[in-house]
Every structure is written in structure tokens, then in C-alpha cells.
C-alpha angles and dihedrals in degrees: 000000000000128000127240118241091255094048092049091052091053090050092049091047091054089051093050098048098071090053095049095047090052095041130097127222111241141175113233121205118173111238089236092059098042094106092057105022120170128211112322122258121220125224140163115242126177104244119199126188116303132207095055112148129188118196130290089031116083131161092255134023105190114207089215089058093050091050090052088048088057100034111160095019123104097187116051142139125202124187111232106164127031108154133138094283105030148041114194132172132192108223140192127193134178122229109282095031110140133201112199123229112288140160137212107215101202109015142058125236134212131199124196114195115212101176142344129038125292127182118213127195110196123184109255096008132088118261114277132206109208123197138170109330096020122139113199113197117194120188125225119272090025123130113228143165133185141189141189116251135171126058101288139058113277123226125203146157119229117204124194133163113260118279093015118167133215130208129186131212110268086222089069134061117307108249124226120269128242121254093256100039145040134228115260130173116247137182131220136133119247138192124194112255117256121239116237120185130300086031123085133158099249134020127163122208093210101038103033101027117031099027090049097040086238102122099123119093145052114292099182123034111161143122105318094339123096118171122180126165112221119194132193140169127206089203110048091204088071093063104095092186090067095231097126125237093337120200100352105149120180095343126180094290101071098099127231115001127210110194090202095058129088110266143141116359139293142212114223100204123028121032120248120219139174139212112209106228101176138353121009133304130194120210123196114195130184115260091358109071137228121322131191123210137184136193111319095018121122123218124194135196114200116223116275092022125134104232139168126189130204144190108232109164105127090223135016129015131323116205129187120185104222110217132185146134093258143018098270137225116221111229102198123202118245100200100087140035093264088072088078094056121099108273118259123198 
């Protein structure tokens, strides 16, 4: 039996009511428009509990703790992110460590060098030497190899989309199989992936960003990988580019903090996380608390979590490399005065 128009509207209203009663009013500003945002728009969104972390994710991975976990080892790898979008490991390699040619058939790969010297050979590209602050962006279906140079251990974060696969040239040594698989020889044709702006093979936050006053903007925008450096100065006089305080966010001067309150902004889908490249960064996360990170540390905001980031080095720049599966929309809270501030990723 069909419903009359009046009956159908009553049914639809009854279905809408629970969503609206549980929802939160938010302002949405696309990330690409944050620098020149117009008047806020208001929406309803269903807000579930934030601050929920499943291992290996945690609000803060300290580099000092990772070094203690692997004390005495030069070559190690630690899983730090394994969420629905991304698979990221923190890695160490001694000078001379070599990683044979390989290819990811369907997905790109990003390396963020924290310290040391690394050499990359990427199909179709000139060789690259990567150092502190380097972002190496390798397109899918592209053969690459890398090694550690210099005189000290290199530290780097490798980021891949979830469920990525790796194949190795059959002309080289046969790799070890996984516990649940076996190595087989396959055949397919490949062509190196092309770079389209803003993507490029190599970009260094210090040499290409800070030194050239060109730190704004997305540096990697690919399938399930988004990378954008964000710079802030507690003291505007330290900003030699004359652009003020930059992307400061909450910062250390916002007074008492209640992690169970409504504050900052959230992302309802993919998580957002950050690699601290220089200076010091504060992260305030719903139901978790306030965390303070320094160079080499990694901060992570779980999906649906109110969060607020801030530069807090007393002098000089503080740079956090914003990471995520997508270019995110900031959904800003409307329940306190901070909602009127310019959105900060």
C-alpha cells in the first residue's frame, strides 16, 4: 500500500529528527580556500565520539621513545600509522644500507627525511640526494631504489596508501615471501607515472620552502596521500618573509584546556597527522589532552576528534608537515569564540 504525500513527509520527518538531535552545527571551509575564506556556511553533521585510537595510532609518537625502543639497532622500522587510508612506518638505516629496485603497481609512495642523507634513483628522473626536510614523492607504477649515505644513521617516514603492494624485477634477487603467501613470477607492462602539479619528485622544506619564502601550499596531492607544510612563528619578528605569525593555531597562550570540551575543528572521515620538521608544535585532541612535540615527533588526530594545533617554539619557525589520505575540509566548531578564527589545519 502506498503512502499519501502528507504521510510520506511525516515519515521522513521522523527519520530526520534523530540525526538532527544528535548532530553538531559546523562551519565548513575547503582546505584550498582557507587562505581567502569567505563568510562561513553552516551545516549539520553527525558527530560521534572523538579521541578514539586503535594501535599503532597514538596522539604522539616521540622520536626519543622510538630510539629507546630500538636502542642498539641501526636498521629498524616501526609502524606508526595503519588506518583505513594510510600505512606509515618510521625507519632508521645505517650508512651503506641499500634497498633494491622495486615498484608499487597501483599506488604512490612518499618519503619524509627527518635526518641523515639518502639517495634515490627513480625511473625517468635524475638521481636525488635527500636530507633533513626532504619530501620524496614517487608516482605509482614507477621503479625506484634508495640507499643511505653520509656518516650517520638516516631517519625517515615512509607513507603509502593502505593495502599497497610491492613487486621486484625478476632480473634481480627473489624476495622473501610473506607468511601467508609465496613468491610467483608475473608479467605486465609498466610506464612510470607522470607528475602533475603540485606533485614533484623532490621538495625540501628548508631549501625550497623557508629559504625562498615559499612554504605555503600543498606539495603532494595524490591517491590517498596529501602532504602540506604549515609554518608558524610565536614571535612575528622571527618571520623573515614578513607574513606575520603564519599558521599558529591554538598555540601555548590559550589558557586552561579541557579535552572534553568543544574546541578547534574536526575531520569526520580521514585522520590528519603531522610530522614536526623544525621547532615545536602543540596538539590538543578531544578526550586525550594536550601534547607537545619537537622535531622528528609525530602527532595524530583520530577521525571525528576536535583538535587544535599550535606553533610554540619560543624563537624561529615551527613547521608541521600535515599528512592525510585526502585534502581535508576543516569543520570548525560553533560553540565557542574560537569558531570565528581563521581555520587552521
